[in-house]
All heavy atoms as a GROMACS GRO file, in nm:
protein
  426
    1MET      N    1   7.791  -5.120  19.990
    1MET     CA    2   7.673  -5.049  19.942
    1MET      C    3   7.549  -5.132  19.972
    1MET      O    4   7.540  -5.248  19.935
    1MET     CB    5   7.684  -5.024  19.792
    1MET     CG    6   7.771  -4.908  19.759
    1MET     SD    7   7.775  -4.855  19.584
    1MET     CE    8   7.668  -4.959  19.496
    2ARG      N    9   7.455  -5.070  20.034
    2ARG     CA   10   7.330  -5.138  20.069
    2ARG      C   11   7.255  -5.189  19.948
    2ARG      O   12   7.189  -5.291  19.954
    2ARG     CB   13   7.236  -5.040  20.141
    2ARG     CG   14   7.253  -5.034  20.286
    2ARG     CD   15   7.141  -4.954  20.346
    2ARG     NE   16   7.130  -4.824  20.285
    2ARG     CZ   17   7.080  -4.719  20.346
    2ARG    NH1   18   7.037  -4.730  20.467
    2ARG    NH2   19   7.070  -4.604  20.286
    3HIS      N   20   7.260  -5.117  19.838
    3HIS     CA   21   7.179  -5.152  19.721
    3HIS      C   22   7.250  -5.246  19.624
    3HIS      O   23   7.192  -5.288  19.525
    3HIS     CB   24   7.134  -5.025  19.648
    3HIS     CG   25   7.048  -4.939  19.733
    3HIS    ND1   26   7.099  -4.840  19.813
    3HIS    CD2   27   6.914  -4.939  19.754
    3HIS    CE1   28   7.000  -4.782  19.879
    3HIS    NE2   29   6.887  -4.840  19.846
    4ALA      N   30   7.374  -5.278  19.651
    4ALA     CA   31   7.452  -5.362  19.559
    4ALA      C   32   7.386  -5.495  19.526
    4ALA      O   33   7.393  -5.540  19.412
    4ALA     CB   34   7.592  -5.382  19.614
    5PRO      N   35   7.320  -5.562  19.622
    5PRO     CA   36   7.260  -5.691  19.588
    5PRO      C   37   7.136  -5.680  19.498
    5PRO      O   38   7.086  -5.781  19.449
    5PRO     CB   39   7.219  -5.750  19.723
    5PRO     CG   40   7.279  -5.665  19.827
    5PRO     CD   41   7.313  -5.535  19.764
    6PHE      N   42   7.088  -5.560  19.475
    6PHE     CA   43   6.966  -5.539  19.398
    6PHE      C   44   6.997  -5.475  19.264
    6PHE      O   45   7.082  -5.386  19.256
    6PHE     CB   46   6.868  -5.450  19.476
    6PHE     CG   47   6.839  -5.501  19.613
    6PHE    CD1   48   6.906  -5.448  19.723
    6PHE    CD2   49   6.748  -5.603  19.633
    6PHE    CE1   50   6.880  -5.495  19.851
    6PHE    CE2   51   6.722  -5.650  19.760
    6PHE     CZ   52   6.789  -5.598  19.869
    7ALA      N   53   6.925  -5.516  19.163
    7ALA     CA   54   6.938  -5.452  19.032
    7ALA      C   55   6.862  -5.320  19.035
    7ALA      O   56   6.741  -5.318  19.056
    7ALA     CB   57   6.883  -5.543  18.923
    8VAL      N   58   6.933  -5.212  19.018
    8VAL     CA   59   6.872  -5.079  19.015
    8VAL      C   60   6.901  -5.020  18.877
    8VAL      O   61   7.015  -4.984  18.847
    8VAL     CB   62   6.927  -4.988  19.126
    8VAL    CG1   63   6.861  -4.851  19.121
    8VAL    CG2   64   6.909  -5.052  19.263
    9ASP      N   65   6.797  -5.010  18.795
    9ASP     CA   66   6.814  -4.958  18.660
    9ASP      C   67   6.754  -4.818  18.650
    9ASP      O   68   6.711  -4.760  18.750
    9ASP     CB   69   6.753  -5.053  18.556
    9ASP     CG   70   6.603  -5.075  18.576
    9ASP    OD1   71   6.540  -5.005  18.660
    9ASP    OD2   72   6.549  -5.163  18.509
   10ARG      N   73   6.753  -4.765  18.529
   10ARG     CA   74   6.703  -4.629  18.508
   10ARG      C   75   6.554  -4.618  18.545
   10ARG      O   76   6.510  -4.516  18.598
   10ARG     CB   77   6.725  -4.589  18.361
   10ARG     CG   78   6.690  -4.446  18.330
   10ARG     CD   79   6.777  -4.351  18.408
   10ARG     NE   80   6.729  -4.215  18.389
   10ARG     CZ   81   6.802  -4.109  18.408
   10ARG    NH1   82   6.926  -4.120  18.447
   10ARG    NH2   83   6.752  -3.990  18.389
   11ALA      N   84   6.477  -4.724  18.520
   11ALA     CA   85   6.335  -4.721  18.555
   11ALA      C   86   6.317  -4.710  18.706
   11ALA      O   87   6.232  -4.635  18.754
   11ALA     CB   88   6.265  -4.845  18.501
   12ALA      N   89   6.398  -4.784  18.782
   12ALA     CA   90   6.392  -4.776  18.928
   12ALA      C   91   6.436  -4.637  18.976
   12ALA      O   92   6.376  -4.580  19.067
   12ALA     CB   93   6.478  -4.884  18.991
   13HIS      N   94   6.540  -4.585  18.914
   13HIS     CA   95   6.588  -4.450  18.942
   13HIS      C   96   6.475  -4.350  18.925
   13HIS      O   97   6.446  -4.268  19.013
   13HIS     CB   98   6.704  -4.420  18.846
   13HIS     CG   99   6.742  -4.278  18.831
   13HIS    ND1  100   6.673  -4.190  18.750
   13HIS    CD2  101   6.845  -4.208  18.884
   13HIS    CE1  102   6.731  -4.071  18.755
   13HIS    NE2  103   6.835  -4.080  18.835
   14ASP      N  104   6.408  -4.355  18.811
   14ASP     CA  105   6.300  -4.261  18.781
   14ASP      C  106   6.182  -4.277  18.876
   14ASP      O  107   6.125  -4.177  18.922
   14ASP     CB  108   6.252  -4.279  18.636
   14ASP     CG  109   6.358  -4.241  18.534
   14ASP    OD1  110   6.461  -4.179  18.571
   14ASP    OD2  111   6.340  -4.276  18.416
   15ALA      N  112   6.147  -4.402  18.908
   15ALA     CA  113   6.034  -4.426  18.999
   15ALA      C  114   6.066  -4.372  19.138
   15ALA      O  115   5.981  -4.308  19.202
   15ALA     CB  116   6.004  -4.576  19.006
   16TRP      N  117   6.187  -4.397  19.186
   16TRP     CA  118   6.226  -4.349  19.318
   16TRP      C  119   6.222  -4.196  19.323
   16TRP      O  120   6.170  -4.137  19.419
   16TRP     CB  121   6.366  -4.400  19.353
   16TRP     CG  122   6.407  -4.371  19.494
   16TRP    CD1  123   6.371  -4.440  19.605
   16TRP    CD2  124   6.493  -4.265  19.538
   16TRP    NE1  125   6.430  -4.384  19.716
   16TRP    CE2  126   6.505  -4.276  19.676
   16TRP    CE3  127   6.561  -4.163  19.471
   16TRP    CZ2  128   6.583  -4.189  19.751
   16TRP    CZ3  129   6.637  -4.076  19.546
   16TRP    CH2  130   6.648  -4.090  19.685
   17LEU      N  131   6.273  -4.133  19.217
   17LEU     CA  132   6.271  -3.987  19.214
   17LEU      C  133   6.128  -3.932  19.209
   17LEU      O  134   6.100  -3.829  19.270
   17LEU     CB  135   6.351  -3.933  19.095
   17LEU     CG  136   6.500  -3.919  19.118
   17LEU    CD1  137   6.567  -3.865  18.992
   17LEU    CD2  138   6.532  -3.832  19.237
   18ARG      N  139   6.038  -4.000  19.139
   18ARG     CA  140   5.898  -3.955  19.138
   18ARG      C  141   5.841  -3.957  19.279
   18ARG      O  142   5.773  -3.862  19.321
   18ARG     CB  143   5.813  -4.043  19.046
   18ARG     CG  144   5.819  -4.006  18.901
   18ARG     CD  145   5.711  -4.073  18.818
   18ARG     NE  146   5.709  -4.219  18.832
   18ARG     CZ  147   5.786  -4.302  18.763
   18ARG    NH1  148   5.873  -4.254  18.674
   18ARG    NH2  149   5.777  -4.432  18.780
   19HIS      N  150   5.868  -4.063  19.354
   19HIS     CA  151   5.818  -4.072  19.491
   19HIS      C  152   5.882  -3.966  19.581
   19HIS      O  153   5.814  -3.905  19.665
   19HIS     CB  154   5.843  -4.211  19.548
   19HIS     CG  155   5.759  -4.316  19.486
   19HIS    ND1  156   5.623  -4.322  19.499
   19HIS    CD2  157   5.793  -4.422  19.407
   19HIS    CE1  158   5.575  -4.426  19.432
   19HIS    NE2  159   5.676  -4.488  19.374
   20MET      N  160   6.010  -3.943  19.564
   20MET     CA  161   6.078  -3.842  19.645
   20MET      C  162   6.028  -3.702  19.610
   20MET      O  163   6.013  -3.617  19.698
   20MET     CB  164   6.230  -3.849  19.624
   20MET     CG  165   6.293  -3.975  19.679
   20MET     SD  166   6.267  -3.999  19.857
   20MET     CE  167   6.137  -4.122  19.856
   21ARG      N  168   5.997  -3.679  19.482
   21ARG     CA  169   5.943  -3.549  19.442
   21ARG      C  170   5.808  -3.524  19.507
   21ARG      O  171   5.781  -3.415  19.559
   21ARG     CB  172   5.930  -3.544  19.289
   21ARG     CG  173   5.878  -3.412  19.233
   21ARG     CD  174   5.986  -3.307  19.234
   21ARG     NE  175   5.964  -3.214  19.342
   21ARG     CZ  176   6.049  -3.118  19.375
   21ARG    NH1  177   6.162  -3.102  19.312
   21ARG    NH2  178   6.025  -3.037  19.474
   22THR      N  179   5.722  -3.626  19.508
   22THR     CA  180   5.591  -3.614  19.571
   22THR      C  181   5.607  -3.585  19.720
   22THR      O  182   5.541  -3.496  19.774
   22THR     CB  183   5.509  -3.744  19.550
   22THR    OG1  184   5.489  -3.763  19.411
   22THR    CG2  185   5.375  -3.737  19.621
   23ALA      N  186   5.694  -3.660  19.786
   23ALA     CA  187   5.715  -3.640  19.929
   23ALA      C  188   5.771  -3.501  19.957
   23ALA      O  189   5.726  -3.432  20.050
   23ALA     CB  190   5.810  -3.746  19.983
   24LEU      N  191   5.865  -3.458  19.877
   24LEU     CA  192   5.926  -3.327  19.895
   24LEU      C  193   5.824  -3.216  19.875
   24LEU      O  194   5.819  -3.120  19.953
   24LEU     CB  195   6.043  -3.311  19.798
   24LEU     CG  196   6.132  -3.190  19.811
   24LEU    CD1  197   6.190  -3.179  19.951
   24LEU    CD2  198   6.245  -3.198  19.710
   25ASP      N  199   5.741  -3.229  19.774
   25ASP     CA  200   5.638  -3.127  19.749
   25ASP      C  201   5.540  -3.117  19.865
   25ASP      O  202   5.490  -3.009  19.896
   25ASP     CB  203   5.564  -3.157  19.620
   25ASP     CG  204   5.650  -3.134  19.496
   25ASP    OD1  205   5.756  -3.069  19.507
   25ASP    OD2  206   5.610  -3.183  19.388
   26GLU      N  207   5.512  -3.228  19.931
   26GLU     CA  208   5.418  -3.228  20.043
   26GLU      C  209   5.476  -3.158  20.166
   26GLU      O  210   5.401  -3.114  20.253
   26GLU     CB  211   5.377  -3.370  20.079
   26GLU     CG  212   5.288  -3.434  19.974
   26GLU     CD  213   5.255  -3.578  20.003
   26GLU    OE1  214   5.297  -3.631  20.109
   26GLU    OE2  215   5.186  -3.640  19.920
   27LEU      N  216   5.607  -3.145  20.174
   27LEU     CA  217   5.670  -3.081  20.289
   27LEU      C  218   5.656  -2.930  20.288
   27LEU      O  219   5.664  -2.865  20.391
   27LEU     CB  220   5.818  -3.118  20.297
   27LEU     CG  221   5.848  -3.263  20.330
   27LEU    CD1  222   5.999  -3.289  20.320
   27LEU    CD2  223   5.796  -3.298  20.469
   28ASP      N  224   5.641  -2.872  20.169
   28ASP     CA  225   5.629  -2.727  20.155
   28ASP      C  226   5.745  -2.654  20.224
   28ASP      O  227   5.725  -2.564  20.306
   28ASP     CB  228   5.494  -2.679  20.209
   28ASP     CG  229   5.459  -2.538  20.163
   28ASP    OD1  230   5.499  -2.502  20.050
   28ASP    OD2  231   5.395  -2.465  20.240
   29LEU      N  232   5.866  -2.695  20.191
   29LEU     CA  233   5.986  -2.635  20.249
   29LEU      C  234   6.016  -2.500  20.185
   29LEU      O  235   5.970  -2.470  20.075
   29LEU     CB  236   6.106  -2.727  20.227
   29LEU     CG  237   6.102  -2.862  20.294
   29LEU    CD1  238   6.220  -2.947  20.246
   29LEU    CD2  239   6.105  -2.849  20.445
   30ALA      N  240   6.099  -2.424  20.254
   30ALA     CA  241   6.151  -2.301  20.196
   30ALA      C  242   6.229  -2.338  20.069
   30ALA      O  243   6.290  -2.445  20.063
   30ALA     CB  244   6.240  -2.230  20.295
   31PRO      N  245   6.226  -2.253  19.968
   31PRO     CA  246   6.291  -2.286  19.840
   31PRO      C  247   6.437  -2.331  19.852
   31PRO      O  248   6.478  -2.424  19.783
   31PRO     CB  249   6.279  -2.157  19.759
   31PRO     CG  250   6.156  -2.092  19.813
   31PRO     CD  251   6.157  -2.124  19.961
   32ALA      N  252   6.514  -2.268  19.937
   32ALA     CA  253   6.655  -2.306  19.950
   32ALA      C  254   6.669  -2.448  20.004
   32ALA      O  255   6.754  -2.525  19.957
   32ALA     CB  256   6.728  -2.208  20.040
   33TYR      N  257   6.588  -2.484  20.101
   33TYR     CA  258   6.593  -2.618  20.158
   33TYR      C  259   6.543  -2.721  20.058
   33TYR      O  260   6.599  -2.829  20.044
   33TYR     CB  261   6.511  -2.628  20.286
   33TYR     CG  262   6.566  -2.545  20.398
   33TYR    CD1  263   6.485  -2.454  20.464
   33TYR    CD2  264   6.698  -2.556  20.439
   33TYR    CE1  265   6.534  -2.376  20.568
   33TYR    CE2  266   6.748  -2.480  20.542
   33TYR     CZ  267   6.666  -2.390  20.606
   33TYR     OH  268   6.715  -2.314  20.709
   34GLU      N  269   6.438  -2.686  19.988
   34GLU     CA  270   6.382  -2.775  19.887
   34GLU      C  271   6.485  -2.804  19.778
   34GLU      O  272   6.505  -2.917  19.737
   34GLU     CB  273   6.255  -2.714  19.827
   34GLU     CG  274   6.184  -2.803  19.726
   34GLU     CD  275   6.240  -2.789  19.586
   34GLU    OE1  276   6.290  -2.681  19.551
   34GLU    OE2  277   6.235  -2.887  19.511
   35ALA      N  278   6.552  -2.700  19.732
   35ALA     CA  279   6.652  -2.715  19.625
   35ALA      C  280   6.768  -2.802  19.671
   35ALA      O  281   6.815  -2.888  19.596
   35ALA     CB  282   6.702  -2.578  19.580
   36GLU      N  283   6.814  -2.781  19.793
   36GLU     CA  284   6.926  -2.860  19.844
   36GLU      C  285   6.888  -3.006  19.860
   36GLU      O  286   6.965  -3.096  19.824
   36GLU     CB  287   6.974  -2.804  19.978
   36GLU     CG  288   7.097  -2.873  20.032
   36GLU     CD  289   7.219  -2.857  19.943
   36GLU    OE1  290   7.230  -2.757  19.870
   36GLU    OE2  291   7.306  -2.947  19.947
   37LEU      N  292   6.770  -3.034  19.912
   37LEU     CA  293   6.726  -3.172  19.928
   37LEU      C  294   6.705  -3.239  19.793
   37LEU      O  295   6.742  -3.355  19.774
   37LEU     CB  296   6.599  -3.176  20.013
   37LEU     CG  297   6.558  -3.310  20.072
   37LEU    CD1  298   6.673  -3.380  20.141
   37LEU    CD2  299   6.441  -3.291  20.168
   38TRP      N  300   6.648  -3.167  19.697
   38TRP     CA  301   6.628  -3.224  19.564
   38TRP      C  302   6.762  -3.255  19.497
   38TRP      O  303   6.779  -3.357  19.432
   38TRP     CB  304   6.543  -3.132  19.477
   38TRP     CG  305   6.514  -3.196  19.345
   38TRP    CD1  306   6.556  -3.155  19.222
   38TRP    CD2  307   6.436  -3.314  19.322
   38TRP    NE1  308   6.511  -3.240  19.125
   38TRP    CE2  309   6.436  -3.340  19.184
   38TRP    CE3  310   6.367  -3.401  19.406
   38TRP    CZ2  311   6.372  -3.448  19.127
   38TRP    CZ3  312   6.301  -3.509  19.350
   38TRP    CH2  313   6.304  -3.532  19.212
   39ARG      N  314   6.858  -3.167  19.516
   39ARG     CA  315   6.992  -3.191  19.462
   39ARG      C  316   7.049  -3.320  19.520
   39ARG      O  317   7.107  -3.401  19.449
   39ARG     CB  318   7.082  -3.070  19.495
   39ARG     CG  319   7.194  -3.048  19.402
   39ARG     CD  320   7.271  -2.917  19.421
   39ARG     NE  321   7.236  -2.830  19.530
   39ARG     CZ  322   7.158  -2.722  19.518
   39ARG    NH1  323   7.105  -2.690  19.402
   39ARG    NH2  324   7.132  -2.646  19.622
   40TYR      N  325   7.030  -3.341  19.649
   40TYR     CA  326   7.078  -3.464  19.711
   40TYR      C  327   7.003  -3.586  19.656
   40TYR      O  328   7.064  -3.688  19.626
   40TYR     CB  329   7.062  -3.459  19.864
   40TYR     CG  330   7.092  -3.593  19.925
   40TYR    CD1  331   7.224  -3.637  19.937
   40TYR    CD2  332   6.990  -3.679  19.962
   40TYR    CE1  333   7.253  -3.762  19.987
   40TYR    CE2  334   7.018  -3.805  20.013
   40TYR     CZ  335   7.150  -3.845  20.025
   40TYR     OH  336   7.178  -3.970  20.074
   41PHE      N  337   6.870  -3.576  19.644
   41PHE     CA  338   6.792  -3.689  19.593
   41PHE      C  339   6.837  -3.728  19.452
   41PHE      O  340   6.849  -3.847  19.422
   41PHE     CB  341   6.643  -3.656  19.592
   41PHE     CG  342   6.577  -3.657  19.726
   41PHE    CD1  343   6.461  -3.586  19.747
   41PHE    CD2  344   6.629  -3.729  19.833
   41PHE    CE1  345   6.398  -3.587  19.870
   41PHE    CE2  346   6.567  -3.730  19.957
   41PHE     CZ  347   6.450  -3.658  19.976
   42THR      N  348   6.859  -3.631  19.366
   42THR     CA  349   6.900  -3.664  19.229
   42THR      C  350   7.039  -3.727  19.228
   42THR      O  351   7.064  -3.821  19.152
   42THR     CB  352   6.895  -3.542  19.136
   42THR    OG1  353   6.976  -3.437  19.188
   42THR    CG2  354   6.752  -3.493  19.118
   43TYR      N  355   7.129  -3.679  19.313
   43TYR     CA  356   7.262  -3.739  19.326
   43TYR      C  357   7.250  -3.882  19.377
   43TYR      O  358   7.312  -3.974  19.324
   43TYR     CB  359   7.348  -3.654  19.418
   43TYR     CG  360   7.477  -3.721  19.456
   43TYR    CD1  361   7.584  -3.721  19.369
   43TYR    CD2  362   7.491  -3.786  19.578
   43TYR    CE1  363   7.704  -3.784  19.402
   43TYR    CE2  364   7.609  -3.849  19.612
   43TYR     CZ  365   7.714  -3.848  19.524
   43TYR     OH  366   7.831  -3.911  19.557
   44ALA      N  367   7.171  -3.902  19.482
   44ALA     CA  368   7.155  -4.034  19.542
   44ALA      C  369   7.095  -4.132  19.442
   44ALA      O  370   7.140  -4.247  19.432
   44ALA     CB  371   7.069  -4.026  19.668
   45ALA      N  372   6.995  -4.089  19.369
   45ALA     CA  373   6.930  -4.176  19.272
   45ALA      C  374   7.030  -4.221  19.164
   45ALA      O  375   7.036  -4.339  19.129
   45ALA     CB  376   6.812  -4.106  19.206
   46ALA      N  377   7.109  -4.129  19.116
   46ALA     CA  378   7.210  -4.163  19.015
   46ALA      C  379   7.315  -4.258  19.072
   46ALA      O  380   7.361  -4.349  19.002
   46ALA     CB  381   7.275  -4.037  18.960
   47SER      N  382   7.350  -4.239  19.197
   47SER     CA  383   7.451  -4.323  19.261
   47SER      C  384   7.406  -4.466  19.281
   47SER      O  385   7.489  -4.557  19.290
   47SER     CB  386   7.490  -4.264  19.396
   47SER     OG  387   7.548  -4.138  19.379
   48MET      N  388   7.276  -4.488  19.290
   48MET     CA  389   7.224  -4.622  19.315
   48MET      C  390   7.212  -4.707  19.187
   48MET      O  391   7.200  -4.829  19.196
   48MET     CB  392   7.088  -4.615  19.384
   48MET     CG  393   7.100  -4.573  19.528
   48MET     SD  394   6.943  -4.585  19.615
   48MET     CE  395   6.864  -4.432  19.567
   49VAL      N  396   7.214  -4.645  19.071
   49VAL     CA  397   7.199  -4.719  18.945
   49VAL      C  398   7.320  -4.811  18.928
   49VAL      O  399   7.434  -4.766  18.932
   49VAL     CB  400   7.182  -4.625  18.825
   49VAL    CG1  401   7.184  -4.703  18.694
   49VAL    CG2  402   7.056  -4.544  18.839
   50ASN      N  403   7.291  -4.940  18.910
   50ASN     CA  404   7.400  -5.037  18.894
   50ASN      C  405   7.373  -5.137  18.782
   50ASN      O  406   7.445  -5.235  18.767
   50ASN     CB  407   7.426  -5.110  19.026
   50ASN     CG  408   7.306  -5.189  19.074
   50ASN    OD1  409   7.210  -5.210  19.001
   50ASN    ND2  410   7.309  -5.230  19.200
   51THR      N  411   7.267  -5.114  18.707
   51THR     CA  412   7.227  -5.205  18.600
   51THR      C  413   7.179  -5.123  18.480
   51THR      O  414   7.098  -5.032  18.497
   51THR     CB  415   7.111  -5.296  18.647
   51THR    OG1  416   7.154  -5.367  18.763
   51THR    CG2  417   7.071  -5.394  18.541
   52ALA      N  418   7.226  -5.156  18.363
   52ALA     CA  419   7.178  -5.088  18.242
   52ALA      C  420   7.037  -5.138  18.211
   52ALA      O  421   7.001  -5.251  18.241
   52ALA     CB  422   7.269  -5.118  18.125
   53GLY      N  423   6.960  -5.050  18.151
   53GLY     CA  424   6.828  -5.096  18.110
   53GLY      C  425   6.718  -5.007  18.141
   53GLY      O  426   6.680  -4.932  18.205
   0.00000   0.00000   0.00000
C-alpha cells in the first residue's frame, strides 16, 4: 500500500474528500458519472485510513 508509511486519520480522510468534492464539482459531469466517481472517492478515502484519531 502506497499510503502505509503515512499516518492517515479521519481528519486526513475528511480533508481529502473535501478536495475531491471541489474537484468533482468543477468537472460538471453527468449525474451518473459524478455519482460513480464520488462512490469511488468515498471508498478510497475510507480504505486509506490507518490511524485512529
